[in-house]
C-alpha positions in Angstrom: -23.6 -15.0 -4.4 -20.6 -14.2 -2.2 -18.8 -17.2 -0.9 -18.0 -15.8 2.5 -18.8 -12.8 4.6 -17.1 -12.1 8.0 -15.1 -9.6 10.0 -11.4 -9.9 10.1 -10.2 -8.4 13.4 -6.8 -7.5 15.0 -4.5 -8.8 12.3 -1.0 -9.3 13.7 1.3 -9.2 10.6 5.0 -10.2 10.9 6.7 -9.4 7.6 10.0 -11.0 6.4 12.1 -10.1 3.5 13.0 -13.3 1.6 14.7 -14.5 -1.6 12.0 -14.7 -4.2 13.6 -17.9 -5.5 12.2 -19.9 -2.6 8.6 -18.9 -3.6 8.8 -19.9 -7.3 7.5 -23.4 -6.8 4.5 -22.0 -5.0 3.7 -19.4 -7.7 0.3 -19.9 -9.4 0.3 -19.9 -13.3 -0.2 -16.4 -14.7 1.0 -14.5 -11.6 4.4 -13.1 -10.7 6.0 -12.0 -7.4 4.9 -8.6 -6.3 7.7 -6.6 -4.9 7.8 -3.5 -2.7 10.9 -1.3 -3.1 12.5 -4.3 -4.9 11.9 -6.4 -1.8 10.1 -9.8 -1.7 8.0 -10.5 1.4 6.4 -13.3 3.2 4.0 -12.5 6.0 3.0 -14.5 9.1 -0.5 -13.3 10.0 -2.7 -14.1 13.0 -6.2 -12.7 13.3 -9.8 -13.4 14.3 -12.7 -14.4 12.0 -15.9 -13.1 13.5 -19.6 -13.2 12.5 -18.7 -15.6 9.7 -21.3 -16.6 7.1 -20.6 -19.1 4.4 -22.9 -18.8 1.3 -25.1 -16.6 3.4 -25.5 -19.0 6.4 -24.0 -18.9 9.9 -22.7 -22.4 10.7 -23.1 -23.2 14.4 -19.7 -23.3 16.3 -18.0 -21.9 13.1 -18.9 -18.2 13.5 -15.9 -16.9 15.5 -12.5 -18.5 15.4 -8.8 -17.9 15.0 -6.6 -18.2 11.9 -2.9 -18.0 11.4 -1.4 -18.1 7.9 1.8 -17.7 6.0 1.4 -15.9 2.7 3.3 -14.0 0.0 2.4 -11.3 -2.5 1.8 -11.6 -6.3 0.3 -9.7 -9.1 -1.5 -10.5 -12.4 -1.8 -8.4 -15.5 -5.4 -8.3 -16.9 -7.2 -5.8 -19.1 -4.4 -3.2 -19.0 -4.0 -3.2 -15.2 -2.3 -5.1 -12.4 -4.4 -7.1 -10.0 -2.6 -7.5 -6.7 -3.1 -10.6 -4.6 -1.8 -13.0 -2.0 -0.9 -16.7 -2.2 -1.2 -18.8 1.0 1.5 -21.3 1.9 -0.7 -22.6 4.7 -3.7 -21.5 6.8 -4.3 -22.9 10.3 -7.7 -22.8 11.8 -9.3 -24.7 14.8 -12.4 -25.9 12.9 -12.2 -29.0 10.7 -15.3 -28.0 8.7 -13.7 -24.7 7.6 -10.6 -26.7 6.5 -12.7 -29.2 4.6 -14.8 -26.5 2.8 -11.8 -24.3 1.9 -9.6 -27.2 0.8 -12.4 -28.9 -1.2 -13.9 -25.9 -2.9 -10.9 -23.5 -3.1 -8.1 -26.1 -3.1 -6.5 -24.0 -0.4 -3.9 -25.3 2.1 -5.9 -25.3 5.4 -4.9 -27.3 8.4 -6.9 -27.9 11.6 -5.0 -27.4 14.9 -6.0 -26.7 18.4 -5.9 -22.9 18.7 -6.4 -20.1 21.2 -6.3 -16.3 21.4 -6.3 -13.6 24.1 -6.5 -9.8 24.2 -5.1 -8.2 27.3 -6.3 -4.6 27.8 -4.3 -2.3 30.0 -4.7 1.5 30.6 -2.4 2.5 27.7 -1.7 -0.7 25.8 -3.4 -3.7 24.2 -1.7 -7.1 23.8 -2.9 -9.6 21.1 -1.9 -13.2 21.4 -2.6 -16.1 18.9 -1.6 -19.7 19.6 -1.8 -23.0 17.9 -0.6 -26.5 18.9 1.3 -29.0 16.9 3.0 -32.1 18.3 2.1 -31.1 21.9 3.9 -27.8 21.5 2.1 -24.5 21.7 3.2 -21.9 19.1 2.7 -18.3 20.1 2.7 -14.9 18.4 2.1 -11.8 20.5 2.0 -8.1 19.8 1.7 -5.2 22.3 0.3 -2.0 20.9 -0.8 1.5 21.7 -4.5 2.0 21.9 -5.3 4.7 19.4 -5.7 3.6 15.7 -3.8 5.6 13.1 -4.0 5.6 9.3 -1.8 3.3 7.2 0.1 5.8 5.1 -0.2 5.9 1.3 2.7 4.2 -0.5 4.0 2.8 2.7 5.1 -0.8 3.4 2.0 -1.2 5.6 -0.2 -0.3 2.6 1.7 -2.8 0.4 1.1 -5.6 2.9 -2.6 -4.8 3.6 -3.9 -3.6 0.2 -3.9 -6.9 -1.8 -7.4 -7.6 -2.9 -7.2 -11.0 -4.6 -6.4 -14.5 -3.6 -4.6 -16.9 -6.0 -4.3 -20.6 -5.6 -2.0 -22.9 -7.6 -4.0 -25.9 -8.8 -1.4 -27.2 -11.2 1.1 -25.9 -13.7 -1.6 -24.5 -16.0 -4.5 -23.8 -13.7 -5.0 -21.0 -11.1 -8.0 -20.1 -8.9 -8.6 -16.4 -8.5 -11.0 -14.9 -6.0 -11.6 -11.3 -4.9 -11.5 -10.1 -1.3 -13.3 -6.8 -0.6 -12.7 -4.6 2.4 -12.3 -0.9 3.2 -8.8 0.5 3.9 -7.6 -0.5 7.4 -6.2 1.4 10.3 -3.3 0.2 12.4 -2.2 0.3 16.0 1.4 1.4 16.8 3.4 -1.7 17.8 5.5 -1.4 21.0 6.7 -5.0 21.5 6.3 -8.4 19.9 7.2 -12.0 20.5 7.4 -15.0 18.2 7.7 -18.4 19.7 7.0 -20.9 17.0 8.5 -23.9 15.3 8.7 -22.9 11.6 10.0 -26.2 10.4 7.2 -28.2 12.0 4.6 -25.7 11.0 5.7 -24.7 7.4 8.4 -27.2 6.4 12.0 -27.0 5.5 11.5 -24.3 2.9 10.7 -21.8 5.6 12.8 -23.2 8.5 15.2 -20.3 8.0 12.5 -17.9 9.4 13.3 -19.4 12.8 16.4 -17.3 12.9 15.3 -14.4 10.8 14.1 -11.1 12.4 10.9 -9.7 10.8 11.6 -6.6 8.6 8.4 -5.1 10.1 5.5 -5.9 12.4 2.0 -4.4 12.1 -1.3 -4.7 13.9 -4.2 -3.9 11.5 -7.5 -3.3 13.1 -9.4 -5.0 10.3 -13.0 -4.7 9.2 -15.9 -6.5 7.6 -14.7 -8.5 4.5 -16.4 -10.2 1.6 -14.8 -13.2 -0.3 -16.3 -13.5 -3.8 -16.8 -16.8 -5.6 -13.7 -18.1 -7.3 -12.8 -18.1 -11.0 -10.8 -20.8 -12.7 -8.0 -19.4 -14.9 -6.5 -21.8 -17.5 -3.1 -21.1 -19.1 -4.7 -20.3 -22.4 -6.7 -17.4 -20.9 -3.9 -16.1 -18.6 -2.4 -14.0 -21.3 1.1 -12.6 -21.7 3.3 -12.3 -18.7 4.7 -8.9 -18.1 8.1 -9.8 -16.6 9.7 -6.4 -16.8 6.9 -4.2 -15.6 7.5 -4.1 -11.8 
């Protein structure tokens, strides 16, 4: 049985090059930081969940909703190959039941906030806006794009950011949850402008306060697709195998 089926639509991805040291305490056992061209990234991602089914069922009022998350990229060596995945620092959604299920079953770091989104269509451009509220302040991320989707190029930064097909959650020093996320290769819309107006300290804590004054290395808008999240597996340190530190 799949845990979740949905469509992820209009993923606004703001990517920051960071010092890998700040992520070490968030790193799940058995994984290591995945680098692209020797760069370590975190991404701020806003998108829509649509047509959501949990364990095969649509839950009333929990079918279409926003999510904004902060994540970084890892890999795990298993059976002679690298599995590439993401680790979430925090995921914000407007539905408390989603937060409860994800945090209880997957030990994720969901938080419920009031949220909103808007898509503004003009003749030649589309603008995607995601918002969430904390302490009476609205946080906003916004991207204006061209209309026509284009391929995400092979071996590009965009491919690195979007082609990670596992999720890893740090449970404790010896235990990691792993789950697979299946989706086809995505297309992107060319970004013309963007705006970020958020309080990083209030939203993500002092570890990520520096992003307040950091310019994103890149900004993408991925069109998205149907996705499937598989049931999780628990990985204990005894089964995690040998780390491959030097094989980047």
